[in-house]
C-alpha positions as CSV (number, residue, x, y, z in Angstrom):
1,M,-61.9,-208.2,-153.0
2,A,-62.6,-206.7,-149.6
3,D,-63.9,-210.1,-148.3
4,Q,-60.7,-211.8,-149.5
5,M,-58.5,-209.2,-147.9
6,R,-60.2,-208.7,-144.5
7,L,-59.1,-210.8,-141.5
8,T,-61.1,-211.5,-138.4
9,G,-60.2,-209.9,-135.2
10,P,-60.7,-206.7,-133.2
11,A,-63.0,-204.3,-135.0
12,L,-61.4,-201.7,-137.1
13,P,-62.8,-198.8,-135.1
14,D,-60.6,-200.0,-132.2
15,A,-57.6,-199.7,-134.4
16,L,-58.7,-196.3,-135.7
17,E,-59.0,-195.1,-132.1
18,S,-55.4,-196.4,-131.4
19,L,-54.2,-194.5,-134.5
20,E,-55.9,-191.3,-133.4
21,R,-54.5,-191.6,-129.9
22,C,-51.0,-192.1,-131.1
23,R,-51.3,-189.4,-133.8
24,D,-52.4,-186.9,-131.1
25,L,-49.3,-187.7,-129.2
26,V,-46.8,-187.7,-132.0
27,Q,-48.2,-185.0,-134.4
28,P,-47.2,-182.0,-132.2
29,A,-43.5,-183.2,-132.0
30,L,-43.6,-183.9,-135.8
31,H,-44.9,-180.4,-136.5
32,D,-42.2,-179.0,-134.2
33,A,-39.5,-180.8,-136.1
34,V,-40.7,-179.7,-139.5
35,G,-41.0,-176.1,-138.1
36,R,-37.3,-176.1,-137.7
37,L,-36.7,-176.2,-141.4
38,H,-36.1,-173.2,-143.7
39,P,-39.6,-171.7,-144.5
40,S,-39.6,-172.7,-148.2
41,V,-38.4,-176.2,-147.4
42,G,-40.8,-176.5,-144.5
43,R,-43.7,-175.5,-146.8
44,M,-42.7,-178.3,-149.1
45,A,-42.4,-180.7,-146.3
46,S,-45.8,-179.7,-144.9
47,F,-47.3,-180.2,-148.4
48,A,-45.8,-183.7,-148.5
49,F,-47.5,-184.4,-145.2
50,G,-50.8,-183.0,-146.4
51,W,-50.8,-180.2,-143.9
52,C,-51.1,-177.4,-146.4
53,D,-51.7,-176.7,-150.1
54,V,-49.1,-175.6,-152.7
55,D,-49.3,-172.0,-151.5
56,G,-48.8,-172.9,-147.9
57,V,-52.4,-172.4,-146.8
58,R,-53.1,-174.7,-143.8
59,R,-55.7,-177.4,-144.1
60,G,-57.1,-179.9,-141.7
61,G,-56.1,-183.5,-141.5
62,G,-53.4,-184.8,-143.7
63,G,-50.3,-186.8,-142.7
64,G,-51.7,-190.2,-143.6
65,K,-52.8,-192.8,-141.1
66,G,-49.6,-192.7,-139.0
67,L,-49.1,-196.4,-139.0
68,R,-45.4,-196.3,-138.3
69,P,-45.5,-193.9,-135.5
70,A,-48.4,-195.8,-133.9
71,L,-46.4,-199.0,-134.2
72,A,-43.6,-197.5,-132.4
73,V,-45.8,-196.2,-129.6
74,L,-47.7,-199.4,-129.1
75,C,-44.6,-201.5,-129.1
76,A,-43.1,-199.3,-126.4
77,E,-46.3,-199.8,-124.3
78,A,-46.4,-203.6,-125.1
79,V,-43.0,-204.1,-123.5
80,G,-43.9,-202.2,-120.4
81,G,-42.8,-198.6,-121.3
82,S,-44.9,-195.5,-121.7
83,A,-46.2,-194.0,-124.9
84,A,-44.1,-190.8,-124.3
85,D,-40.9,-192.9,-124.3
86,A,-41.4,-193.6,-128.1
87,V,-42.3,-190.2,-129.4
88,A,-38.8,-189.3,-130.6
89,G,-38.5,-192.7,-132.4
90,A,-42.0,-192.3,-133.9
91,V,-41.2,-188.9,-135.3
92,A,-37.9,-190.1,-136.7
93,V,-39.5,-193.1,-138.5
94,E,-42.3,-190.9,-139.9
95,L,-39.7,-188.4,-141.2
96,V,-37.8,-191.1,-142.9
97,H,-41.0,-192.6,-144.4
98,A,-41.8,-189.1,-145.8
99,F,-38.3,-188.7,-147.2
100,S,-38.5,-192.2,-148.9
101,L,-41.8,-191.4,-150.5
102,V,-40.6,-188.1,-151.9
103,H,-37.6,-189.7,-153.5
104,D,-39.5,-192.8,-154.6
105,D,-42.1,-190.6,-156.4
106,I,-39.2,-188.9,-158.3
107,M,-37.6,-192.1,-159.3
108,D,-40.9,-193.7,-160.3
109,G,-42.3,-190.6,-162.0
110,D,-45.5,-190.8,-160.0
111,E,-47.6,-187.7,-160.2
112,R,-50.2,-188.4,-157.6
113,R,-50.1,-189.5,-154.0
114,R,-52.8,-189.3,-151.3
115,H,-55.2,-187.7,-153.8
116,Q,-52.9,-184.7,-154.5
117,D,-49.8,-183.9,-156.7
118,T,-46.6,-185.5,-155.6
119,L,-44.0,-183.1,-154.2
120,W,-41.9,-183.1,-157.4
121,K,-44.9,-182.6,-159.5
122,A,-46.0,-179.6,-157.4
123,F,-42.6,-177.9,-156.8
124,G,-40.2,-179.4,-159.3
125,V,-37.6,-182.2,-159.0
126,G,-34.7,-180.2,-157.6
127,P,-36.7,-178.7,-154.7
128,A,-38.4,-182.0,-154.0
129,V,-34.9,-183.7,-153.7
130,L,-33.8,-180.9,-151.3
131,A,-37.0,-181.4,-149.1
132,G,-36.4,-185.1,-149.0
133,D,-32.9,-184.6,-147.9
134,A,-34.1,-182.2,-145.2
135,L,-36.6,-184.7,-143.8
136,L,-33.9,-187.3,-143.6
137,A,-31.5,-184.9,-141.8
138,L,-34.3,-184.1,-139.4
139,A,-34.9,-187.7,-138.7
140,L,-31.3,-188.4,-137.8
141,G,-31.2,-185.3,-135.6
142,T,-34.4,-186.3,-133.8
143,I,-33.2,-189.9,-132.9
144,G,-29.6,-188.9,-132.1
145,S,-30.3,-187.9,-128.5
146,T,-32.3,-191.0,-127.5
147,A,-31.3,-194.4,-126.2
148,E,-28.1,-196.1,-127.1
149,G,-28.5,-198.1,-130.2
150,A,-31.3,-196.2,-131.6
151,T,-29.3,-194.3,-134.3
152,A,-27.7,-197.5,-135.3
153,M,-31.1,-199.1,-135.7
154,L,-32.4,-196.3,-137.9
155,S,-29.2,-196.2,-139.9
156,A,-29.5,-200.0,-140.6
157,A,-33.1,-199.5,-141.7
158,L,-32.1,-196.8,-144.1
159,V,-29.4,-199.0,-145.6
160,E,-32.0,-201.8,-146.1
161,L,-34.5,-199.4,-147.5
162,V,-31.9,-198.3,-150.1
163,E,-31.0,-201.9,-150.9
164,G,-34.6,-202.8,-151.4
165,Q,-35.2,-199.8,-153.7
166,A,-32.1,-200.7,-155.7
167,A,-33.4,-204.2,-156.1
168,D,-36.8,-203.0,-157.1
169,I,-35.2,-200.7,-159.8
170,S,-33.1,-203.6,-161.1
171,F,-36.2,-205.7,-161.6
172,E,-37.4,-203.2,-164.2
173,G,-34.7,-204.5,-166.6
174,R,-35.3,-208.2,-166.0
175,P,-37.5,-210.2,-168.5
176,W,-41.1,-211.2,-167.6
177,A,-40.3,-215.0,-168.3
178,G,-37.3,-217.3,-168.6
179,P,-34.3,-218.1,-166.5
180,H,-33.6,-214.4,-165.8
181,A,-37.0,-213.6,-164.7
182,V,-37.6,-212.3,-161.2
183,T,-38.5,-215.0,-158.7
184,V,-40.9,-214.9,-155.8
185,D,-38.0,-215.4,-153.4
186,E,-36.2,-212.4,-154.9
187,Y,-39.3,-210.3,-154.7
188,T,-39.9,-211.2,-151.1
189,A,-36.3,-210.3,-150.2
190,M,-36.7,-207.0,-151.9
191,A,-40.0,-206.2,-150.1
192,A,-38.5,-207.2,-146.7
193,D,-36.0,-204.5,-147.3
194,K,-37.9,-201.8,-149.1
195,T,-41.1,-202.0,-147.0
196,G,-40.4,-204.2,-144.1
197,S,-37.3,-202.4,-142.9
198,L,-39.0,-199.3,-141.8
199,L,-41.9,-201.1,-140.1
200,A,-39.3,-203.3,-138.4
201,C,-37.4,-200.2,-137.4
202,A,-40.6,-198.5,-135.9
203,A,-41.4,-201.6,-133.9
204,G,-37.9,-202.2,-132.7
205,L,-37.3,-198.6,-131.8
206,G,-40.5,-198.4,-129.8
207,A,-39.5,-201.5,-127.8
208,L,-36.0,-200.2,-127.3
209,L,-37.1,-196.7,-126.2
210,G,-39.8,-198.3,-124.1
211,G,-37.0,-200.0,-122.0
212,G,-37.7,-203.6,-123.3
213,G,-34.0,-204.3,-123.9
214,S,-32.2,-205.7,-126.9
215,D,-34.2,-209.1,-127.0
216,A,-37.6,-207.4,-127.0
217,A,-36.4,-204.8,-129.6
218,A,-35.2,-207.7,-131.8
219,A,-38.5,-209.6,-131.4
220,M,-40.7,-206.6,-132.1
221,S,-38.5,-205.7,-135.1
222,T,-39.2,-209.2,-136.5
223,A,-42.9,-208.7,-136.0
224,G,-42.6,-205.3,-137.7
225,R,-40.9,-206.9,-140.7
226,H,-43.6,-209.5,-141.1
227,L,-46.2,-206.7,-141.0
228,G,-44.2,-204.9,-143.7
229,L,-44.4,-207.9,-145.9
230,A,-48.2,-208.3,-145.2
231,F,-48.6,-204.6,-146.0
232,Q,-46.7,-204.8,-149.2
233,A,-48.6,-207.9,-150.4
234,I,-51.9,-206.0,-149.9
235,D,-50.4,-202.9,-151.6
236,D,-49.5,-205.1,-154.6
237,L,-53.1,-206.4,-154.8
238,L,-54.4,-202.8,-154.6
239,G,-52.0,-201.7,-157.3
240,I,-53.8,-204.0,-159.7
241,W,-57.4,-204.4,-158.5
242,G,-57.7,-201.5,-156.0
243,D,-60.5,-198.9,-156.1
244,P,-59.1,-195.6,-157.4
245,S,-61.3,-193.7,-155.0
246,V,-59.4,-195.6,-152.1
247,T,-55.9,-195.8,-153.5
248,G,-55.8,-192.4,-155.2
249,K,-54.2,-194.1,-158.2
250,P,-55.6,-195.1,-161.6
251,V,-57.1,-198.5,-162.1
252,F,-54.4,-201.1,-162.9
253,S,-51.8,-198.5,-161.8
254,D,-49.0,-201.0,-161.2
255,L,-49.7,-202.8,-164.5
256,R,-49.6,-199.4,-166.4
257,R,-46.1,-198.9,-164.9
258,R,-45.1,-202.5,-165.9
259,K,-44.3,-203.1,-162.2
260,K,-43.1,-206.6,-161.3
261,S,-45.2,-206.8,-158.2
262,L,-45.9,-210.0,-156.2
263,P,-49.1,-211.2,-158.2
264,V,-47.3,-210.6,-161.5
265,V,-44.1,-212.4,-160.5
266,F,-46.1,-215.3,-159.1
267,A,-48.2,-215.5,-162.2
268,A,-45.2,-215.4,-164.5
269,T,-43.5,-218.1,-162.5
270,V,-46.5,-220.4,-162.5
271,E,-47.3,-219.8,-166.1
272,N,-43.7,-219.7,-167.3
273,G,-43.6,-220.3,-171.0
274,T,-46.4,-219.4,-173.4
275,H,-48.6,-217.7,-170.8
276,A,-45.8,-215.8,-169.2
277,E,-44.8,-214.5,-172.7
278,L,-48.4,-213.5,-173.3
279,L,-48.5,-211.7,-170.0
280,G,-45.3,-209.9,-171.0
281,R,-46.7,-208.8,-174.3
282,L,-49.9,-207.5,-172.8
283,L,-48.0,-205.5,-170.2
284,D,-45.6,-204.2,-172.8
285,T,-48.3,-202.7,-175.0
286,A,-47.4,-199.1,-175.8
287,P,-49.0,-196.5,-173.4
288,D,-50.7,-194.7,-176.2
289,A,-51.9,-197.8,-178.1
290,P,-55.7,-197.9,-178.6
291,E,-55.9,-201.4,-177.1
292,R,-53.9,-200.4,-174.0
293,D,-56.7,-200.5,-171.4
294,L,-58.1,-203.7,-172.9
295,D,-54.7,-205.4,-172.7
296,L,-54.3,-204.3,-169.1
297,R,-57.6,-205.9,-168.2
298,R,-56.6,-209.1,-170.0
299,A,-53.3,-209.1,-168.1
300,A,-55.1,-208.6,-164.8
301,D,-57.5,-211.5,-165.6
302,L,-54.6,-213.7,-166.6
303,I,-52.7,-212.9,-163.4
304,A,-55.9,-213.8,-161.4
305,R,-56.4,-217.0,-163.3
306,A,-52.8,-218.1,-162.6
307,G,-53.3,-217.6,-158.9
308,G,-51.4,-214.4,-158.4
309,R,-54.3,-212.6,-156.7
310,A,-55.0,-215.5,-154.3
311,F,-51.3,-215.9,-153.6
312,G,-50.9,-212.3,-152.6
313,A,-53.8,-212.5,-150.1
314,E,-52.3,-215.8,-148.7
315,Q,-48.9,-214.2,-148.3
316,S,-50.4,-211.3,-146.5
317,D,-52.4,-213.6,-144.1
318,G,-49.3,-215.7,-143.4
319,H,-47.0,-212.8,-142.5
320,L,-49.8,-211.3,-140.3
321,R,-50.1,-214.6,-138.4
322,Q,-46.3,-214.7,-137.9
323,A,-46.3,-211.1,-136.7
324,L,-49.0,-211.8,-134.2
325,E,-47.2,-214.9,-132.8
326,V,-44.1,-212.8,-132.1
327,I,-46.1,-210.0,-130.5
328,G,-47.9,-212.5,-128.3
329,A,-44.6,-214.0,-127.2
330,A,-42.7,-210.7,-126.6
331,A,-45.4,-208.5,-125.0
332,V,-45.5,-208.1,-121.2
333,D,-48.5,-205.7,-121.0
334,L,-51.6,-207.7,-122.2
335,T,-53.7,-204.6,-122.7
336,A,-51.1,-202.9,-124.9
337,A,-50.5,-206.2,-126.7
338,A,-54.2,-206.4,-127.6
339,E,-54.1,-202.9,-129.0
340,L,-51.0,-203.7,-130.9
341,T,-52.7,-206.8,-132.3
342,G,-55.6,-204.7,-133.5
343,L,-53.2,-202.3,-135.2
344,A,-51.4,-205.2,-136.9
345,R,-54.6,-206.5,-138.4
346,F,-55.5,-203.0,-139.5
347,V,-52.0,-202.8,-141.3
348,A,-52.8,-206.0,-143.2
349,D,-56.3,-204.9,-144.1
350,R,-56.1,-202.2,-146.8
351,S,-59.7,-202.5,-148.0
352,H,-60.9,-199.7,-145.6
């Protein structure tokens, strides 16, 4: 799987160095923002970022890889601005991302994220909702005093994110096969909103705050959306075939949740009829049925044979190429553009 999902280009350590540099720049401001919250809410937010345990005891690391803040910073540099220009936008986007994960985990009933309990599992649904709301409020406050148009860009991304989540939820009630089944085009539109919107916002905000103007911001936003689609395609592959030690989720996690992810939707479309109905029956096996794990394995094999696994990898590669073309055309600082290209490839390579 790793060979199928890895693309050629700058070595990953270069991207990791970029992430570390951007994280070192953005993390202090992110900590300052969270520190303005009520202590109990701040503790939950810190737990969500991985900065502390349930009891509030600080621990090293945490906070994820910081892809979105790094994208904002590198896009600012790529259009000729400085890294410092993008810090407020990077913090705002990361706060919105954290807010969305907290609420998504509640809606999906997910109990684990980043190798620890999700916020609602650790603190309860009500407190987790409150913490998510606080993160969103912080994001809006952080971006409000920056360049003209920044708040509107973040607000538009939030609307798209909600629309994408609403579409994703609506897919749950749709059949696996037949005229009312979810199509690949519908799924792609949902992913462009749910996942692509925030990466588009990060890239666009970085370009805007870096002084690139509206055209540069629009171009980088387009690149970010393509990266979001590449990211989601790989995420869908990992949701079925990913290594639990890497993903932090059980094997076949998306199949266990009956999630209509890209490989499943593609396979059901290609195999519409008997095979699609069989796929639906395998995925609808009761969670406590003795044959549940075997049926999930059969479903994963059927999806792969129908081309769903290969299609997901092809979609990720295609969207990455489109993102890189836009970056190459919009960037004015070639050194920063090269670093941004390395990050883009890293985003589309989730095998590490």
